N, C-alpha and C positions, 0 to 999 in steps of 0.2 A: 176744753176750749171750743169755740164755734167752728162749724164746718162750712166750707165754701163749696157750693154746687155749681157746676158749669154745664155747658151745652151738651156734654156727653151724658149727663145724668149720673155721673160717677163722682163720689165725694172726695174732696181733698181734705183729709183729716189733719188737724194741727194739734195733736196731743202727744205727750211724752212717749217716746219709743215707737211711734207709728210713722211709717213711711208711705207716702202716696205715690203709687206707680203712675197715675195720670199726670202728676206734676213733672215727673222725670221725663216723660215722653212729650210733654206739652199738652195744651188743651185748646179748645176753640170757643170763641165768642163771636156770634153772628157770622159763622162760617170762616173766621180767621184764626190762625194758630196764635195763641198767646202763651206766655211763660209766667212763672210765679212773679209776683210783685206788680203785675199789671192791675190797675184799679178796676178794670172791668170784671175781675174775678169776684163778684159780689154774691151774697146769698140770694138764691132765686127759688129754691124749693123748700118747703117747710119740713119735709120728712125724708132727707136723703138716706141712701143705703150706704152704710159704712163698710169698707173693705180694709181689713188690717192685715199686717204681715204676721208671720210666725213669731217674730220677736215681740210684737205687741201683745199677742195672746199669752206668751209665756210670762210677760211682765204683769199681766192683768189677773192671773189666777193660778190655781193649782194644776190645771191641765197642762201636761208637758208631753212633748214628743221626745222619746229617749232612744229609740232604735234607729239604726241606719236606714232601714226600709221606710219608716215613718217620715224621717227627714227627707228622703228622696221623693216620697209621694208628695210631700208638701212643696218641694222644689218644682216638681212637675206641674203642680197646680199653679204656682206662680208663673211658670213659663206659659201655661195656657192663657192666663189672664193677660200676660204681655202680648200674646198673639191676638187676643180678642181686641185689645186696645189698638194694635196696629191695623186690624181690619176696620175698626171704627174710624181710625185716622184716614185710611184709604178712601172710605166712603165720603168723608168730609173733603178730602182732596178733590174728588170728583165734583162736588158742589162748588168748591172754590174755583176750580177750573172753568166750570160753566158760567159762573158769575163774572170772571175775568173776560171770558169770550163775549158775553152779552154786553159788557160795559166798555169793551175795547181796551182793557188794560193788558199790559205785557205779561207773558207767562212767568217770567223770572224777575224777582225784585232782590237785587244783590244787597241793598241796604237792610232789608228785612231779614235776609238770611244771616247777615253779620250779627244783627241784634239777637236773633234766636240762638245762634251758636255761643255768643258771649254770655247770654243769660243762662244757657244750659251748663256751661263750664262753671260759672259762679255758683249756681245752685248745687251742682254735683259736689263742688268743694265743700259746701256747707253740710252736705250729707255724708262726707267722708268717702265719696266715690272719686275715682281717678278722673279728673276733668278731660283727659285725652280720650278715655273710654266713652264718656258721655258725649263728647263732640263727635266721635266716630259713629255712634249710634244715630244721633240726630242728623249728621251729614248723610248717612245712608238713607234715612227716611226722606230727607229733602230730595235727594237724587231720584228716589223711587217716585216721589210725588211729581217732580218735574217731568220725568219720563212719561208718566201717565197723562199729565196735562198736555204735554207736547203731542202725544199720539192723538188725543181727543181733538186738539186744535187743528192738526194736519187733516184729520178726517172731516171735521166740520167745515174747514175752509178749502176743502179739496178742489184742486184745479182741473180735475179730470173731466167731469160732466160727460162721461162716456167716450171721450177722445181715446184714440188708440195709440199704444206704445209697443214697439218691438225692442226687446232687449237681446242683442246678439251676444251669446255667452251668458245667458240668464240662469244657467244651471250651476255656474261657478259661485265662488264665495261672494265676491263683491257684486257680480251680476245678479245673484240672488237677493242681495240687499236692495238693489235698485228695483228689482221686480216687486218685492214686497212694498217698498216705498210708494211706487206708482199705484199699485193696487189699492193701498190704503187711502189714496186720494181720489178714487173713483175712476181711474183710467182702465180701459179695457186692455189688459196687458198680455202680450204674447211673448213667447220665449223661443229663440232659435239657438240650439246647442246640440252638439253631437251626443251629449250625455242625457239629453232630455227624454222623458217618457213621451211616447206618442199620444196624441189626443187633441181635442180642440185647443187651438192657440199654442200648440207645442210642435216644433219642427226640429228635425235633426240637421237640416241644412238651411242656412239663412236665405239662400237663393229660392227655396221653395216657399218661403213666407211671404214673398212679394214685398213691395215697397210703399204701399198705400197706407202710410202711418203718419200720425201727427208728430210723433217723436221716435227717433231711432237712436238707441244707446249702443255703443260698441264697447263691450266689456270682456274682450278676449285677451290672450297673451299679447305682449307688445308687437312682436314680429307679425303675428296674424292680424292684429288691429291695423297695422300699416297697410297691409294688402287689401283688407276689407274697405278701408277709407278710400283707397285709390280706385277700387272697383265701383264704389258708390258714386264717386265723382263722375264716372262714365255714364251712370244710369240716372243721375240727377233726381233724387227723391224730393218730394214737395215739402216734407216736414223738417222739423229741427233735427239736426244730427250732432251728436257729441260723443267723444270718447271719454274714458275715465282712467287713461294710462298714467302710471307713476313717472314716466319719462315722456318727453315730447320729441326728442331728437329723432327716434325711429318712426315717428308719425308725421313729421313735418311735411314730407312730400304729399302724403294723402290729404292732410288738412289743407295744404295750399291748393291742391287740385280741386277740392270741393269749393274753396273760396273762389277760385278762378272760374268755376262753372256756375257762379252766382247762387250756390246752395246756402241755406241757412245753417251755418256750421260754427261751432265753438268747441272748446276743449276744457274738460274738468279734471281735477285731481282731488279726490276725497282723502283728507289726511286722517283717516280713521279706518278701523277694521270692520269686517262683516258682522261682528257680534255687537256693534254699537247700537244702543237703543236711544240714548239721550244725546242729542246733537249740541246741547249747550256746552260751550268750552271747546268744541271741536272746530276744525278749520276745513273749509272747502275752497280750493283754489280755482279761479276762473281765468282761462287764458284766451284772450280775444285774438282770433286769427284772421280778422278782417271784416267781420260782420258784427257791429255793435248791437244791432237789433237782436241777433241770435243769442249773444251773450246776455242781454237784458232779459230775454224770454227764459233762458236757462236759470237765471237768478230768481226769477219770479216763481219758479217751481218750488223753491226752498224758502219762500217768504214766510210761510207759516211756522217754520222751525226756528230754533235758536242758534243755528250754525253760524259761525263767523265767516263771512264771505271775503276772500282776498283776491285782488286783481294782480296779475303777474304777466310779464312778457315771456315769449318762448325761451329765449336765451337765459334770462334771469332765472326762470323756473329750473332748468336742468343744471345750471351752475350751482344753485343753492341746494337742490336735491342731492347733488353729489356729496354734500356734507351731511345734510339732514338724514338721508337714507343710506347712501353709499358708505360714508365714513362710519356711521353707527353700526351698520351691518358688519362691515369689515372688522371693526374693533371686537365685536362679539364673536365673530367666526375665529379670529386670531386667539381670543381668550379661551374658547372651549377646545380649539385645536391644540394649543399649548398644554392644556390640562390632559387631553386625551393621549398626547404623545410624551407626557412627562414620566410615564412609568409608575406614577402613584395611583393607587386604587381610589376610585370615587368614594367608597364608603369611609376610607381612612381620612380623606380630606374633609368629608362631611362632619366627622367627629371633631375636627379642629376649626370648624367654621367661625367666622367673625361677621360682624355687621356688614362691613364692606364686601366681603367675599360672598355672603349670602345674597346681598342685593344684586351684585353683578351676575351671580349664578342664575337668579330668577330671570333676568333679562336675556342672558345667553341661552337659557333653556327655551325661552319663547322663540328666539331667533332660530334655534336648531330645529324646531318643529315646523317651521314655515317651508314653503315650496322652494327647493333649491334651484329649480330651473328659472323661476321668477326672479329669485335673488341674483342669479348669474346675469340675467338680462339687465337688471338694474345697474350692475357693475359694468358689463361689457358694452351695452348699447348707448351709454351716456358719453358723449364726446368730452365731457369734463371729468369723467370718472377717474382717470389715472391721476389727475391732479390731487384729489383728496387722498388717494392711496399713497402717493409720494409723500404728502404731508404727514401721514401717519407713520410711514417708514422712517422719515427724517427725525420725527419726534422721538421714536423709540430708540434709534441709534444715538441720538444726542443724550437721551436719558442714560443709556448704557455707558456711554463715554464718561459722563459725569460721575457715575458710580465707580467705574473702573479707575478713574483718576483720583478718587477720594475728594472730589470738588464739592464740598458741602455748600459754600456760598452760591455756586452755580445751580445746584439742586434747589436751594431755597428760592433763588430768583425765578426758576422755572415754575415752581409752585405758586409763587406770589403773582406772576404774570397770569397764570390760569385763574387764580382767585379774582383778580381785578377784571378779567374778561367776563367771567361768569356773573360777577356782580353787576356788570353793565347791562345784563339782560333785562333788569328791572323787575 
């Protein structure tokens, strides 16, 4: 049968027993990713190079691979071709990103992603491949593409132009993220942190760094951040000042002092971790503390990203965070504490793992690896914190009582109530 050649120069062969890897990964026409069935996949080169799989070669003639080593060698060859195609895809992603940037198009097209994923699932089904596997592969490639395009856009639309930023606590995890983010936008970025190596733009004490900066980011532990904000208010820096604290209660006095001193101050809370590369689907909370201009300036710093910007008041923020962070942390701490004190060996429990147990264990293990001092601050310094802990205790005691009383209808009602609540999230 005829072979269709596309922009990659690799042939999609449609003959019995032959599988085309380019079709599985998607192809490109005029710099855009297309999937099988797209009418733009037309014949364009008279003499394409055909690449066939081991299965096709076996069906075609007497040459056979019979030993395990030969089969493994062939599998390694297929893996290399897959990686070559991914490299080609990444190159095309760069071209697509530059095209979007020059034409003013958004980095992310959710409708296009949906079409690509649905087409990949359908085609995988026709090939006898697990559609979930195919979707996972394509989704990973899409996320990689978006991360690359977002980095390029941030760099191209850099707001820095040589302006100066001081990140107090810039050697920490989230402080380091903001340091890299500002540097990628063309800001001259300095770090003040007791853990920082000495050198140009590196200070062990933020007081030694001076205050003549366009932006000052406070990315230290909560109690320390409160003191720094209060001290900054006394010295009235000229630039934009914001913290990135996960709670605002312990920072309220310092933030208010800066506002009262007519400083350009606002407050941020990034709802993502320091390893985050792609901001699409992530949330960044902006808490206006009296200077709408400062909040607008802070939002503009992230305009080139795909982060979802949320506005929130000081009290609303900490009340909701008591559940979003405080409750979820406490639940996982209680879970791994109950396991650790159960007397059951971890390897034995691992042998009896279930889907629910494994999923909970993964989350709890991630929580256990975090900074316990920070997690204590999130619980202890939030004036709404005990409310969420009381709600957790009440729920567990009620659950225990239902089980002890053999109250199945009550147990069912409890689960149905939770199901309805979770369904309302949309």
